[in-house]
N, C-alpha and C positions, 0 to 999 in steps of 0.2 A: 777875113782881113785882120781880126783880132788875133787869131791864132798865128798867122804868118808874121805879124808886127812883133808880137811876143817871143816867138822863136827866135826871129832875127835879132832882136835884143839881147836875148839869152845868149846866142851865139858869141855876141862881143863881150861876155863877161868875163869868159876864161873859166868859169865855174865847174865845167865839166859835164858830159852827158849822163853819167851814172847818177849825179844828183838829180838831173830833170827826170830820168825814168824812175827813180826813188819816189819823187814827190808829185809825179804828174796826176795820180789818181786820188791823192790824199782828201780833197774836197768830197769824194764820193763816200767817205767814212760817215757823212752826216745822214745819209740815206736811212739809217735804221730809225731816225727820230719819227718816221711814219709809223712806227710801232706804237706811237702815243696818240695815233689818229691823224686825219688829213690836215687839219688845221695847224697842229704842232709840227707835224712832218713839213709841211709847205714853209713855215717859217724858218725852221732849222736848216732845211735844204738851201733856202733862199740865201742865207747868211753866207754859206760857202760857194754860191754860184751867181751872186751878183759881181759887178765890176767895182763896186765902191771900195770894199777892203783890199783888193789887190791894188788898185790904183794909189790908195793911201800908202800901202807897203813900198811901192815902187818910188813914190814921192819921198817918203822917209828915206829909203834906201840910197837915194841920190844925195841926200843931206849927211848921211853917215859915212864915217870912213870904212874902207873895205866895201865887198860887193854882195855879201851874203843876203842880206835883207833885200836889196834890190833883185838878185837872182831868184829868191824865193818868190816875191811878189810877180815876177815875169812869169815862173812856171804856174802860178796859180792863174793869172790871166790866160795863159795859154790853155789850161783846162777849160776855163770859161768859155774861150772862143772855140776850143774843140767841141764842147758840148752844144754851142750855138750853131755850129755848122752842121751839126748831125740833127738839129732841129729841136734840141732839148732847151726850154726856156725856164724863166723863173715859174715856180708852181703857184697855182691859186689854192686856197684852202679847200675848194670843192673837190679836188681830186688830182692823182699825181699825173695824169695825163692831159690835164688842163692846164695850159701855160700862156704866157705872154706872146708866144710865138703861134699858137694854134688858133682856131676860129674863136671870135668873141664868145663871151658867155651871154646867153639870153635868160632873161628874168622868168 
């Protein structure tokens, strides 16, 4: 639903699909954070894959003239929605495959 809403909103901005294609995978450039270990990797990955920052960008874009900030926020949100639809959630510091969408952690 998140992906569909973000794409539908983006379609209304008139920003062009080339920009969408160019920026859609940008949040994944944060994955090399895992080179610093699972704790640092999870923290960095989660910054780019939570909904908080894209929602903030979308809100800011609604207040600013033009559509660039709004459009980029929607692209970012579409990426997050796409990841969630594929089952990729926010990461736990215990390992890349352990997410808020996977089975609960057992102590």
